[in-house]
N, C-alpha and C positions, 0 to 999 in steps of 0.2 A: 504494500500500500504506500502511495506517495505521501511523504511527510510535508505538509504545507501548513505553516503556522497560521491559525485562525481561518483556514479555509480558502485562501487566495486561489482563484482560478477554478474552483469547484472540486479540487482534489480532497482527499481525506487527510487524516492525520494519524499518527501512531500512538495517540493517547499520552504523549509526553512532548508537548509542543516546545518547551524550553530546550529540549535536546538539540534542536536545529538552529538555535539562536547564537550567532557568533559572539564571542566574548567582546564586550565593550561596545556593541552596536548602539548607535544613536536612536534609531527608529525601531521600535519593538514590533509594531503591528500596523496594519493598513490605517492610514490617516489621509483624509481628503481636506486640504487646506483651502484651495480655490478651485471650485469645480469648473468655472469658466474664467477666461482671461480677464484680469482687472483692467480698468481704464488705463491707457498709456502703455500697455504691454502688447506687442504685435507679433511675437514669435513664441514657439513652443518646441521643446525637444523631449525625447524619452531617454532615460538613462538606466543603467543597471550597475550593480556592484556585487562582488563576491568576496568572501574571506573564509579562511579556515575557521573551524569551530573554536579553536584555542590559539591564542598568540603563542609563538614559539613552538608550535606543533611540529613534530618530526617530519622531515621531508620524505621519510619512508612510508608515512601514512597517506593512503590515497585520498586526494582531494582534487577533483577534476570536473570541469564544466564543458559541455559541448553545445553550441548553438547552431541549429539548422537554419533558422530565419527569424526575423522579427519585423513587425509592421507597426506603423503609426496610423491609428484609426481616428477619423474625425466624425463626430456625430452631431447633427443639428436637425431639429424638427423630425426626429425618428429616422432620418436618413443617415446611412453610414458610408464613408468614403475612405479608401486607403490613400493617405497622403504620401507615404514613403514606405518602401520595403527593401530589405537587404537579405540576399540569398547567398552571399559569400561565393560567388561564381568566379573567383580569381585566386591567385596564390600570393601570399605575402608573409615573409618571415617574421616581421614585427608589425603587429596591428597598430594602425595609426590613430584612430579616434578613441584614445584610451590613455590611462596613466596609472601608475602606482602611487597611492596616497598613504600618508602615515597613519599608523594605528595607535602609537604611543607618543606622549602620555594620553592623548585623546584622539578619537577618530577625526580625520581631516583637520588636524591642529594647524591653524594658520601661522603659528609662531615657529613652525619647523622650517629649517632651511631646505629640506627636500620634500616640500609640500606636494609636488607633482613631478614624478620622474617617469621615464619610459617603461612601459609594461613589456618587459622582455619575454614574459611567459605566455603571450597570446600569439596565435598563429592561424592564418587562413589557408586551408588546403582542402581540395576535394569537396568543395561546397559546404564546409562547416567552419565555424570559428571555434578553436580549441583553446582552453585556458587551463594550464597546469597550476592550480591554486596552491598545491603543496610546496611549490618553489618559493612562495612569498608569504610565509606564515605571519610575518610582522608588518604586512601591508594590506591595504584594501585595493583590490583590482576594480577600477571604475571605468566604464565606457559609455558611449552615448551616440545618438543619431544626429545627423545634421538638423539645424533648426528649420522649422516650417512656419509659414505665415498663418496666423490664426484668423478665424472669423468670429465676429461678435456673437456671443451666445452659444458657441460650439463647445462641446466637451471632447477631450482627447484621451485615448487609451492606447494600450499596446497589446498586440498578440505575438506571442513568442513560442517557438517550439525548441525545447531544450532537454538536455539530459544532465543530471547532477549525480556525481558518484563520489561516495566516501564522505570524509569529514569536512564538508564545506556547505555553504548555503548561498542562495542568490536572492537579491531583492531588486525590485523594479521601482521606478519613480519617474516624475516629470517636473520640469521647471518651465516657467514663463520668463521670457526675456523682453527687454524694451524693443529690440529690433533684431534683425537677422545678423547684424554685425556688432552689436554693443558688446563691450568687454566687461568681465567681472571686476568689481571694485570692492576691496575690503571694506566691510561695514557699510557698503552702498546698497542701492536699491535697483540696480540694473537687471537683477533676476530675482524671482520669487518662487517658492515651492508650490507646485500645483497639488501633487499627491504622492504618497509613498505606499507601496504594496506590503503585504505580508511576506514572510520569508519562505523560500522554497528549498526544501531539503532533499536528501537522497531520493532519486526516482527509480530505484531498483534496476539500474542499468537499462532503463527504457526511456525513449523520448516521450515527453508529455507536451501538450499544448496548453498554455496558460494565457488567460486574458486578465488584465488588470487596468484600473482598479475594479472591484466589484461595487456596483452602484445600486 
């Protein structure tokens, strides 16, 4: 049975939801902060993050994520439209739209000198994105889609087909941005959280399709 904390994507859980929560995680369960884009925000992106269940976890303990595809879905007036989709139909030794972020002393600690470094353990080959999470037990692996232009009153979600193996979990989320090109400003307001999903744990060596958030 697929372990999905608090039921994200319609999957079950193993009766021990906290067993799939990575140590130190900021967001514990699904939270919708802004269901539609606030005034002044013209773009949206979907992001994902994964981490080993424990910091300092041994590299010999399997922690592996495989992504078949993901899609950004726009819904307005009960009509759904796919704005963006990625099927990884190319080869790349180091995945570009991603980074390794610090886990200590706090997740995404802005005071750290290596706040965002290259994610060397992500690779695209044979139509999938592979992430060997076991190689970075003291980091969060974070990746995202390109920004998409929002429509007034529209809601945005993600559909992802993935496989999670071993002692790691995946969480999905979305941010609104002022524009397609605005940059992040420390303590600024160029971007705002839209929603954060529940955590997805080990999928028993099978691909599952998850839609988030659940509304």
